[in-house]
N, C-alpha and C positions, 0 to 999 in steps of 0.2 A: 346698605352697600359699604358705609365705612367700617363695619364690622368685619367684613369679608375681606378687604383689600389687604390688610396686613398678612394675612395668611399666604395669600397668593405671592405676595413679594418676599416673604420670608423664606419660601422652599427653596430656590436656588441658592439663596445665601447659606441655608443650612446644608445643601449638598457641597457647596465650596469649603465649608468648615470641616464637615466629615472628611473630605478628600485630604485636608491640610492636616487632620489629625493622623490620618493613616501615613502620610508621607513623613510626619514627625515621628511616629512609632517606628517606621522602618529606618530612619535615620539612627535612632537610637539603638535599634537592633544591630546595624552595621557598628555602630560606635562600641557596643558591648562585646561584639565577636572580635573586632581588631584590638580592643584592650586585652583580651583573654589571650590572644595569639602573641601580641607583642609582649605581655606580661611573662609568658612561659619562655618566649625566644630570647628577650633581652635577660631573663633570669639566667638561663643557661649559658648564654654568652658572659655574663657578668662572672658566674662561679668560674667558667672555664679560663677567663682572663685572670681572675685571681689566683688560680692554681698555676697558670704558667708564669705569672709574675712572681710568685713565691719562690720560684726556683733560680730566679737570677736577681741581680742588683736593682732591677727595675722596680722591685717590691718596695724599695724606700721612697720612690718618688710617684707610686701608682695612685691615681686619684680616683677613689671608690665612691665619692660623694655624689658625682654626676649620674652614673649608672644606677646607684641606689634611688636617687631622687626621680629617675625615669620609672624605676619599679613601682615606687609608692604612687607615681601619677598614673601608670596603666591599671595599677589595682584599683585605684579610686575612680578611674574612668569606667572600668568594666562593671564595678558595683553601682554607681550611679546610672550607668546606661542600662543595666538590666532593671533597675526600679523604673526608670523612665519609661522603658518599653512596655513594661507591665502596666503602668498606670495610664499611659496614652492610649496603648493598644486596647486595653479592656475598656477604655471610655470611649473609644471610637466604635468598638464592637457593641457596647450596650446602646449607644446613640443610634447605630445603624438598625439594633434589634428593635427599639421602640417604634421606629417608623415602619419597619419591614412587617413586624408581626400585627400590628394595627390592620394593616391592608390584608395579609394573609389569613387572620382569623375572620375578618369581614366576608372574605370570598370563601373561605371553607364554610361559614355558616350558612352561605346561599348556594353552596354546591349540592348537586343532585344527590349524591350519596348520602349526605347528611339529612337532607329532606326526607329521603327514602327510610333511613334507620332511625332518625331521631337521635336523642340523647340517651338512650337506654342501655342497659348493659348487653343487649343482644350485639352490639358493635363497638366494645371498648377497645378493641385493636385500632380501630380507625382513628380515635381520639388519641390515644397514646402514640401510636406511628407518628400521627400528624405533628404532635409536640416534639418528638425526636427529630423529624425531617426539618422543622423550622430551626430547631437548636443546630444541627449539623450545618444548615445553610449560614445561618447567623455568625457562626464562630468559624466558618471556613478560612476566611482571610488571617485569623488570628492563630489558628492551628496548622494551617497548610501554607498560606501565602507568605507570612513573615518568614518562619523558619526556613522554607525551602529557598526563598530568594536569598538570604543571607548565607545560608549554607552553599548553595550553588556558587554564588560570586566568590566565596572564600576558597573553595576547592579549585575554581578555574585559576585563580591569581596562584595559589600554591603550586598547581601543575605547571603554570609557565615559569616560576621561579625555579621549580625543580628541573625543567627542561633545559633552562639557561645555566644552572650552577653544576647539577649532578644528572645528567642526561642518562646514565646507565640505569639510574634508579627507577626510571620510567618503566622499564621492563616489568619490575616487581609491582610497581604500583598499578599499572594498567592491568596486570592480571589480577589484582585484587579487586580493581574496580569492575572488571569483567565478572568476576564471581559475585559481587554485591549487586550488579546490575541483574544477573540472573535470579538471584534470591529475591529482589524487588519486585521482578515481573511475576515469579512464582507467588509471592504473597499478595500482590494485586490481583491476580487470576482467582487464586483461592479465596482470598478475601471477600471479593465480589460474590463468589457462589456461596460462601458461608453466611455472609450477611443477608443474602436472598433467602438462604435456606432458613435462617433463624427468623427473620420476619414471617416466611410462610408458615413455619411452625407455631409461632406466636399467634398469628391471625388465626390459624385453623383451631388451635386450642381455645382461643378468646371467643372464637364464634360458637364452638360447641359448648363452652361453659355459659356463655351468655343465652343460647338457646335453652341450655337446662334452667338457668336462673328464671328465665321468662315463665317457664312452666313448672316451678318448684312445687307448688300446691298440688297438681293433678299427678306429678312424677312421684311424689312423696306417697299420694293416694294408691298409686299403681305399683308401689314398692320397686320402683326403678331409678331412684335418686341416687344411691351408691354407685350403681353399674354406669350411670351416665357421666360420672365424674372422672372415670378411669382414663376415658381418651384424652380430655382437655389436659390432665396431669402428665399423661405422656407425652404429649406435645411441647409443654413447658420444659420438661426434662431434656427432650431432644435438642430444644433450642439452646439450653445451658450446655449440653454436651458439645454442640458445634461451637459455641462461645470458647469453652475450654480449648478445643482444638485450634481455634483461631489464635488464642493467647500463646500457645504453645509454639505455632508457626512464627509469630512475632518475635518469641524469645529467641528462636532459631536465626532470624534475619539479624536482630540486634547483635547476637553473639559474632555473628558474620561481619557485621559493620563495625563492631568494637575492634576487630583485628586489623581494620584498615589503617589507623592511626598509628599505633606503635609499629607495625610492620613497615609502614612508609617512613617512618622515622628511622628504624634501623636499616633501611634500604639507603636512605641519603647518607647516613654516616658510614656504612661499610662502603659504598661506592666511591665516597670522597676519601677515605682511608686507601682504597686499593688504587686510586689515581695518584697517590703518592703525597696528600696533604698532610701536614704535620705540624703541630705546634699552633702558632698564632693563625696559620692558613687554614686551619680547621675550624675555627670559630664561626665564620660565615655559614658553612653548611651545618654546623651545630646549631646555630639560630633557626635556620630552615626547618632542620629535622624536629626540633622542638615546637615550631610552630605547627607542624603537621599534628603532633601529639596534643596540641592545644584545642583542635577543633573535634577530637575525640568524644567529648561530652555530647557535642551537637549532633555528631554523626550517630550516636547509639541511640538517639530519638528518631531514626527514619522510619521505623517501623509504624510508630504513632502517627507520623505524617502522612506514610502511604495509606494507612486505615482510614484517616480523617478524610483523606482524598476520596478515596472509594465511596466513604459514607456520604460525602457531600454530593457526588455524581448520582449516587443512587437516591438521595433525598430530593434533588431537583426534578427526577424522572417521577417520583411517587408523587411530589406535589402537583406536577401537570396532570396526574390522573383525577385530581379534584377539579378539573376544568377551571383552573386558574389561569388566566392569560397573562400575557407580558406586562398589561397595564394593571395587575393585581385583581382584576374583576372576574367573576364566575360567569360562565356561559349559561344561558337559561336553557332548560332541558324540561320536557313534558314529563309529568310523574308517570311511573310504570302503570299500565293498565294491562288487564287480562280479558280477553274477549270469550274464551271458552276453557273449560276444565274437562278433561276426557279421561275416564277409568277405563283401560283395556284389560279385561279378564282379570280384574284386582283379586287376588287370593285373599279371601278374608280370614282373620284370625281373632281369637280372644285375647285379652291381655296377657294370659299365660302362655300363649303360642299355639293354642289348638286350633285346628283347621275348623271353619265355621262356615257350613253351607257350601254353596257352588260359588266359582269365580264370579265376580260382579263387574258388569260394564254399563257406563252410561256416559252422556256428555251433558255438561251443565254450561249454561250460556250467560253472561253478564245481562242483567236487566230482566231475566225470566227465572225468578226463585222456584226452587223444586222442594217438594216434601217428600221425605223418605216415610212411606207408610207401611206400617207392619205391627204385628202383635209384640207384647212384650217379650223380650228374650230372643228375638230373631236376629239380633246383632246389628241394629241401626247405628247404637252408640259406638260400637267397635269400629264400624264402617266410618264414622265420622272422625274417630280418632286416627284411623289410618290415612284418611285424606290430609288431616291436619298434622301428621307427621309424629303424632304422639305414640303410635304403634308402628311396627316395622311393616313395610310392604316391598315386594320386589321392585328393583329398580326398572324404570321404564312403563310401570303399569300406570302411573299418574302424569298426564301431560297437560301442560298449559300452553295454548295455541301451538300444539304440536312438538312442544320442547320437553323432553322428559324432566321430571322433577324429582330429586331424591328426597330422602327423609328430612334432612337438614332445611333444604330449599322450601319444602312445604311447610315445615313449622315456621319458617321465617315469613311466609307468604300468608298464612292463615290465622285468622283470629277464631278460636274455638270457645263456645260458651257451653260447658257441661250443665246437665240439667240439675245437678246437685251443686248451686254456686257456693264456692268458698268464699268466705269473708275474713280477711286478715286482721289480726288485732293491730289496727293502726288507724289513721285518720280516713275520713271518707275520701279526701283527695287522693291518699295513696292508694286506696282500694278501687279507684276508678281506672287506674292503669293508664292515665293519660299525661304525662309529666308536661307536654308541650302545649295542652289546652289551656285556654284562659278560663277565669273564673265564670266568665259570661258563657262560654261553651259547655261548661260542667253543669251549670245550674240549668241550661236548655236540655241537657240530657236527662238530667235527673227530672225535669218536669215533663218531658215526652213519656217517661216511663211511671209518670204519677207517684213520684217519690220524693218531690221537692218539699212538701210539707213534713214529711217524717223527718227528712234530713235537717231541717231547719229547728225541728224540736230537738234533735240529738246535738246541736251545737254548731250546725252549719258544715261547711266543707273541712274545716280543720277540728270537727268534732271527732271524738275517740269512739269507735265501734268495734264489737268482736261479733264472733258468730252467734252468742247467745243473745246479743242486744236486738238483732233484727228477726222478724219471723221468717218463715219460709217463703212466704209469698214476697215479702220485702226483699229478702236475700236475692230472689229470682229476679226482681225488677232492677236491682243493682247490677245483676249480670247483664240484663239487657241494655242498662246504660253504658256498659263496657264496650257492648258491642256497637251501640250508637256512636261512641267517641273513636272507635277503632278506625285506622286509616290502611288497613290491609285490604289486598284486592279479593280475597277470598274470606266469606264470614260463614261460619259453621254454627248451628243453633240447635242444640239437643233439647229437645221437650221444651221450647221456650215459654210455653204459657203454663207449664206445671205449677201448681200450687196457686193459681190466679183464677179468679172469677171468671167465667167463660166470656161475658161481655167485654170486661176490663181486658182480658187477653187478646182477644180480637182487635180492640181499639188500639192497645199499645203496639201489637204486631203489625198492624196496617201502617202505623206510623213509622215505624222502624224499617219496614220494608220499602216504603216511600224514601226515607233517608238514604238506603242503601240501593236504590234502584239502578245505579251504574255499575254495581258489582256482582260478583257471584255469590249467590246466597243459597244455602242448602240447610234446609230445616228436618226434623225427625219428630214423628209424632205417632201415637198408638190411638188416638182420638180421631174418628172421621168428622166430628164437628168442627175441626180445626181447617177443614178445606176452605180456603179463600179464593176469590175470583183470580188474584194476582199469581197463585201458585198452581203449578201441575204436579200431581201427585205420581210418585215413583213407588211401586210395590217392591218390598223387601222381604224375603222368605228365608227359612232356616235351609 
């Protein structure tokens, strides 16, 4: 109890400290902007006063020490305040980041989309986008809040001063503001669409690349690896093209915003001159005019503020899709289950695209494994590959609970174990394709397929194996261990007991089917002796 009490007491105090840090950072930001405005305005006033005094006897008594001291003061204020704003602002942002990210990552780890996808390469876009979204939320106050607040207050004060001292200049200034407002709205709208398009393109490309990486061995065996990489790379190129277009739009808006300050300065000076102000009477409008010029540097960053704001809003929407609640917790969801898989006149094809036999139709139900039985060469393996998404099939031919599955969805939902098990030159742990499974789960799977003794001899889970190290039967049992560890709702086993002793094959297969009893399981075999009581045969012919 004593250990927990301090953490509960410290949390409100930390929040108060963070608020104080942000207020101090805002104060420094105002001081930096005020220092810049006063430095430019007083410098121009000083130069103008010196020029006017130099034409009269007043030059002999002109006191230049006082304005020069103010210029140094404002310069030091601007420099010190900028450093203070950076130090305090980044400290406040990083402090918020530590507290926020711990909560967000904990919720993300429990989110249903992560539990479904795991940490595999099949969904790298999820993790990358999550990191980007969290960063956009973390630094929103630093990139949007502080600069927009200080710039807005400075513009309001300058508009009030201009309306009081040079009202005619407001016509040109308001026209400039109208043009910049239109550019800002255009950039915000287009930026929202461009950022969404970039994310969609990257997600689609990452999904395609991840799906290809998950099936790299069979795709290389089918000689389709190179062709599968074309679509993802096109998606990445499309995202980069949209990013380039967005940067060009930002450059146009920055160019338009860059005209505001010098045009406002000229408007104030011209209007003051047209109203008859001359000599010393022109110095106050000159100070105001160059004050407008001083905010030019801040105005030129308006496109970055706008895009950061758009990114922050999109990030909050995206984070909400992870089922992260206001309290930072994830809502509980039931893992996705599929009750039935229906093939409606599936046009069967060989790996090279040739038509194979008549269209095939069948319905597979969870908990009722089916065996595709037929002679060698009748197309059982090709049919399983089409179901798994390894081979193309017409859209709408494969349905899960009445919903059509395209090739990518079938690949994501299916675990396909080919009859010729591929063994990677890597550790046993990596060859089991279950990065989230514990060592106990891995050993349980190896024991179920009667391979645990052989793996212990090979050095355990971290022992190095290759295709040549394992026999055909051992490689096949390693393949069945992968099916045992799979979490996907559809499990497809191509000749699962090939290279195994008959009794051993039935024993392992019975244990595996019991393990997968809540999922859709489809097997293929040309041996009639594999008929088990749990499986219903389904004849496949050419």
